[in-house]
C-alpha positions in Angstrom: 115.9 33.8 112.1 114.1 30.3 112.6 116.6 30.5 115.5 114.9 33.6 117.5 111.5 32.3 116.6 112.3 29.1 120.2 111.2 29.7 123.3 113.3 32.6 125.3 114.6 35.3 125.1 116.6 36.8 122.7 117.6 40.2 121.0 118.0 40.9 117.6 119.3 43.8 115.9 118.1 45.3 112.9 119.5 47.7 110.4 116.7 49.4 107.9 118.5 51.4 105.3 116.8 52.7 102.7 115.1 52.0 99.1 118.2 51.1 96.5 117.7 52.0 93.4 119.9 51.8 90.4 120.3 54.7 88.3 122.4 55.1 85.0 125.2 56.5 86.7 124.8 52.8 89.0 124.8 51.7 85.4 127.1 52.8 83.4 130.2 53.3 85.7 130.4 50.3 88.2 129.5 48.2 85.6 133.0 45.1 84.8 133.0 43.4 82.0 130.2 41.6 80.3 128.2 42.7 83.4 124.3 42.7 83.1 122.2 45.6 84.4 120.6 43.3 87.1 124.6 42.2 88.3 125.6 45.5 88.1 122.2 46.3 91.3 123.0 43.0 92.6 127.1 43.8 93.5 126.7 47.8 94.0 123.1 46.1 96.6 126.0 43.5 97.8 128.6 46.4 98.5 126.0 48.2 100.8 125.4 46.2 102.9 128.6 44.7 103.5 130.0 48.5 104.1 127.3 49.1 106.2 127.0 45.1 108.8 130.3 46.3 108.8 131.0 42.2 107.7 132.8 41.1 104.9 131.7 39.6 101.3 132.6 36.3 100.1 133.7 35.2 96.9 132.3 32.1 96.5 129.1 30.0 94.4 126.3 27.9 96.2 128.3 24.6 95.3 131.2 26.0 97.8 128.7 27.1 100.7 126.5 23.5 100.5 129.7 22.0 101.6 130.3 24.8 104.5 127.0 23.2 105.7 127.4 19.6 105.0 130.8 19.7 106.7 130.0 22.2 109.8 127.3 20.0 109.9 129.7 16.6 109.6 128.3 15.3 106.8 131.4 15.5 105.2 134.4 14.6 106.8 136.4 17.1 103.9 136.9 20.3 102.8 138.5 21.7 99.0 137.7 25.8 98.4 140.6 28.2 96.9 143.5 24.9 96.9 143.5 25.0 100.9 142.7 21.3 102.4 140.7 20.8 105.6 139.9 18.3 107.0 137.9 17.6 110.4 139.0 16.0 113.0 139.2 12.6 114.2 135.4 11.5 116.0 136.6 9.7 119.2 133.9 7.4 120.0 132.6 7.0 124.0 133.3 3.0 124.7 130.1 1.6 125.6 129.9 -1.1 128.1 127.1 -3.6 129.0 126.1 -4.2 132.0 124.3 -7.4 132.8 
């Protein structure tokens, strides 16, 4: 949203969904081993948002997301995720010529 608040002309589509209220059926039938009520609710909301937006869900923790952002912004050159290693291409520095 910060990008769209910059000066310029932009378009943005907002999809408004009805309120999602948990009930006993949801909490009983969609609970996985060891999940508390809020985790069942959060998982259900996440799945609905993914289905309605057409965007996939990605299962990773916050630490992985922080490392990914660092990798994209060039703060780190190597990223390891789910057993795979990604390396940034070597940066080519322009030779600076001094003029006198």
